[in-house]
N, C-alpha and C positions, 0 to 999 in steps of 0.2 A: 257863632258856634254855640250850640245849646249847652247850657250848663250841665255838668255831670252831677247826677243825683246819686248819692250813696244810699244803697238799699240794704237794709239789714236782713240777713238770711238766718232763718231758724236753724239751729245746729242739728236738731233732730231730722229736719227735712233734708239737710245736706247729706248726712250719713245714710238716710233711707235711699236716696238716689244712687249712692254708691253700691249699696247692697243689691239693689234691683238690677244694676247693670253688670254685676258679677255673675259669671257662669255658675249655674246650680251645681251643687255637689253630686257626683255620679252615685247612682244607687248601687247597693251591694249586690254583686252577682253571685258571690260564693258565700256560703255560711261561715260565720266565724267559728273556729275550732279551738277549743281550749283543752289542755290536758291537766287533769287533777288527779294526783295519786296514781298515775299510770292509766287512768281511764279517759277516753276521748269523749268530750261533751260538745255537741253542736249547739249553735244558737237556736233556741226554741222559737224565736220569732221568725225564722227563715222558713219559707214554704217553697219546696221544689215543684217545678212544673211537672205534671203527670207524664210519664214516659209513654207517649202515644205509640211510638214505633214498637215498643216492647209489648204493648197490649195487642196490637195487630198480630205480631208473631205468635203470641200465646194462643190467640183465637184460631190461627191457621193450624197450629200443632194439635190443639184439642179437636178441631174438625177432622184432621187427618187421622188421628187415633180413633175417633168415632167411626169413620169410614172403614178402617181396617177391622174394627170389632164387628161392624155390621156385615162385612164380607165373610168373616169367619163364622158368624152365626148362620148366614145363608148356606155356606158350605156344609156345616153340620146338619142343617135342615135337610139338604139333599140326601145325605147319608141316612138320616133317620127316616126320611120319607120312603126311601127304597127298602129300608129294613121292615117297614110296615107291610110291604108287598111280598114278603117271604111266604112261601108255601110250606105248610106244616108237613107235607108229604115229601118235600125235597130232602135228599140225604147227601150231604157233601162231607168229604173227609177233611181232616185238619189242613192238609196241604191245599185242597181245593178252596177252603175258606180263606187261606192266606193269599190266594191269588186275587182276591177282591181288591179293587183300587182304593186309594185313600180318598177322603172327603174332598180334598183339594182337586185331585185329578177328576173325580166324578163331577164336581161342580163346573169345571171348565168345559166338560163335554155335554152336560145335560141342562145347563142354565137357560138355553134358548128353546127348550121344548116343554110341553105340558106334562107336569108330573102327577096329575090326577088320574085315577082309573077311568077308563072309557066306560060309560054306562051300558050295561048289557041286560036286556030283558029276557031272562031265561031262568028256569027253575034251577036251584042250586045243585040238585043231584045230576041233572043232565050236563050242567055247566062243568062240573068237576069229574065227568067220566073220562077216564084215561084209556089209551089204546097202546098198541105196540107198533114198531116199525115193520115187523113182518106182516102184520095185518094191512098196513097202509100200502106196502109193496105188493102184496097179493091182490088187494082189491082195486088200488088206484095206480099201480105201476111204479116204475123207477127203482133205483137201488135202495137197499135198506141201510146204507151206510153214508150216503152222500148228503151234504148240507143242502144243495139245490139239485135234487134228482131229476134226471131227464126222463120224461114220460113218453112212452111210445105213442105214435099216432093212433093206433088201434084203441088204446086205453082212453086217449083224449076223446075220440069219437064216441066212446061208450059213456063216459061220465062228464066230459067237458072241462075238467080241471087240469091246469098246467102251471100252478103258482105256489107249489109247496116249498117250504123252507123249514129246516130242522136244525135246532141249536142244542149242542151238548154242553151242559154246565161245567164239564171238566175243563173245557177250553174257554167258555164264555160265562164266567161267574156272575155277570150282570145281565144275563138273558132274562126276559120276563118270566116270573114264576107263577103269577096269577093272571087270569084272563083280563086283558085291557090295560095292563101295567106297562110303563115305559121300560127301556133297557138299552143295552149296548151290544154291538156285534164286532168282533175282531177279525181281521183278515191280513195275512202276511203280504208284504209288498206295498209299494207306493200306489196311491190312487192314480189311475190312468184315465185318459179321455174315453176309452172304451167301456169304462165302468158305468157310464151313463146308460148303457144298454140294459143293465140289470137293476138300476136304481131309479132312473128318471121315469116318472109316471108309471111306476110299477107298484102293484100292491101284492103282498105275499101272505099266504095262509100259513101262519107261523105256529110251529109246535116246539115245545121245550122238553128236554129229557130231565125228569125230576129225580129218578133213581134208576137202577138197573132194569132196562126193558120197559120202563113206565114213561109214557109221553102224554102231555096234555096240550090241547089246542088253546092258543092264547088269543087268537083273533086275526083280523086283517091288518097288516102293518105296512108302513112305508119306511124306506131306509134313507137316512140323511147323512151327508158327509160331515165328518168332524176332523179335527186335527189329529194326526198320528201321534203316538206316544213319543215324546221328545227325549233327547239324550239325558237331560236332567231328571226326567221322570223315571227313565230306565235305571238310573244310578241310585235312586232312593232305596233305602234299606228294606222298606216294606214292599218293594217290587221284585226282590230277589227270587222268590218262589215262582212268580209268574214268568220271569225271564228264563229261569232254569227249565220250567215245564215246556214253554213254547220252543226254546232252543233245542231241547231234546227231541221233541216231536217233529220239528221241521227237519232235523237231521235224519229222521227215520221214515217218516210217512210220505205217501205218494203225493199228497197235496203240498209238500214242502219242496218239491223238486225244482220249481222255478227259483226259489230263494237260494237253494244249493247251487244251481247253475250260475247264478249271478256272483255268488261268493267265489266259486272256483275260477271263473273267468277273470275276476278282479285280481286274484292271487297270481294267475298265470301271466296276465298282461301288465300288471303293475299299475293299472288305471281302471276306471269304470268302462265296461264294454259298451260299444255302440249298440243301437237297436238291431242292426243287421247281424252283428256278431252274436248277440244274445239269441236271436231267433234261430240262427244257424245251429248253435250249440243245443238249444232247447229241442229242436226238431230231430236231433240225433238219438241214438239208442242209449246214450249214457244217462244213468240215473243219478250220478253224482253222489253216491252213497259214501264216498270217501271223505265228505265234508263232516267234520265232527261237531258235536253240540257246542264245544268251546269256541269254535270258529264262528258259529252262528251267534252265540252270545256276544263275542267281541264285535261282530258286525253291527249288532244293535247298539252297543255302548259307544261305538265310533260314529254312529249315524249313517253308516254305509247301507244298512238295511233298516226298514221300519216296519212297525205293526200298525196298520191303518185301523182307525176307530170309526164306527158308523153308529148313528143313533137309530133307535127303533121306536116308532110312534104308532100307537093303535088308532086306526081311523074307521074301524067297523068290526063286525063279528061274524055274520052269517049263521044265525041260530039254527036255521033249517038244516044246514050241513052238519052241525054238531049233533042234532037229533038223529040224523041219518047214520052217522058213523057210530053213535052210541048204540043204536038199534042193531046195526050190522055186526058190531063187535061182540055183542051179547050172544049172537047166534053163529059166530064164526068158529070154525074148526081149523087149527093150524095145520098146514100140510106137513108131512113127515120130513124131518131133516135128514140130509145125507150123513151117513155114518162117518165119524172121524177116523183117520188112520191111526193105528196103534202107535204108542210111544216107541221111539227107537232107543238105542243104547245110551244116548246122552240125555234122555228124558225130555227131548223136544218134540213138539207136535207140529207137523207141517200142515199148511192150509190146503184145501182141495186144489188140485192143479188147474181146475177150470175157473178159479176165482177171477183171474186176470181177464179171461174172455167174457165172463158174465158181467163183471162189474167195472171193467176197465181200470183195474187197480194193480199195483205191484204185488207179485206173489212173494211174501216174506215169511220168515220163520217165526212162529208164535213163541213168545217167551213163556217159560214156566211161571206158575203163579208165584206171587211174592211170598206166600207162606212157605213154599218149598225152598225158595231161594234163601230166605232168612235162616233156614235150618242148615243148608249145605254150603253156602258161599261165605267168604270172609266178611267181617263186619264192615270193612271199608267200602263194600259195594252196596250196602243197604240204601244209601242215599239215592243211587241210581234206580234201585228197585221201586222206591217210593214214587218215582216219577213215571213209572210205567203203568199202563192199564192193568189192574190186577183183578178184574172181574171177568172171569172166563165165560160166565153165563150170557154176557151181552154180545150178541152177534155183531153189533156195530162198533164195539169198543176199540178194535185195533186200528182201523183206518179212517174212522170218521173224525171230522174236524168240528 
């Protein structure tokens, strides 16, 4: 057996081995906090890890806010752009100005079409020559009150035009005011498949009424579908005037008969009428004039009836046609108008009895001018008077949309 040799161990080496085999002390994960005189002091040597998740959240918020601000700027730009297209000769009343849509509503309808003026190569004098509806009806045919007048075959054979469209700014405050400008057209009722007959691949010769009896040719336009005014948009405070005007006119005018028919059937049946029920009622002699403007307004607010919105985009002009009507109108003598019947005991003036046969419109009683009404009727009725057409000089004012 080998002898046991005693080996001396250095004391320092012994304790060093122990220290090395001992688990290292855990690092501090939380800063030391001391409280001195009521103030909290953290350990200055502690460094927190940057809150990466918080930084990402902040960047998302900033990016979202920037997107909202950019959208608001784009909406304001649409409103300002259309304001630059105002015609200095257009005359709108305060009520008609209040019918203009907000920047938000305008942006949602016009964001997808070109907002620049269509270039037109024509001298400024001829370009801005205005005409009257009586002139167009006399020379080119069709009713002098309809938005899309039907032209007789004889007139079409004579001049070859059957694409006229007329917009009254009393109902269409965003109709083009200067040649080549974009705009909007409103139409009561939901868009139907049959609407493609007058919108798809159709180009219209558009005229806009700037003031009483004054119409200006805007150019050749195509009509594009847009979303109808929503319930939320109808409920906006800045939409009240437009809702009141359209509701009143739909309850009275011949072109509102389809909407009145739908409203009355819905109230009678307690549900939406079927297409067959609607067509049967519409083909009857009932004019549904018992439907009030309040019923029409309620139908809009409930989403039961809608006001469709269509975009107007200029795709041409036809300068030669403008030169022709400018030359013809300068030498045109208006035909004599039929004498109006004298006022009766109540101060009302009736339309000529043959209006319905000539223009296929309802024969209705004309209202007295708003000036007379304000003098003779109670103040509570003045609001209704303001919504009526108060320009007796305009032949198309009563029934035109």
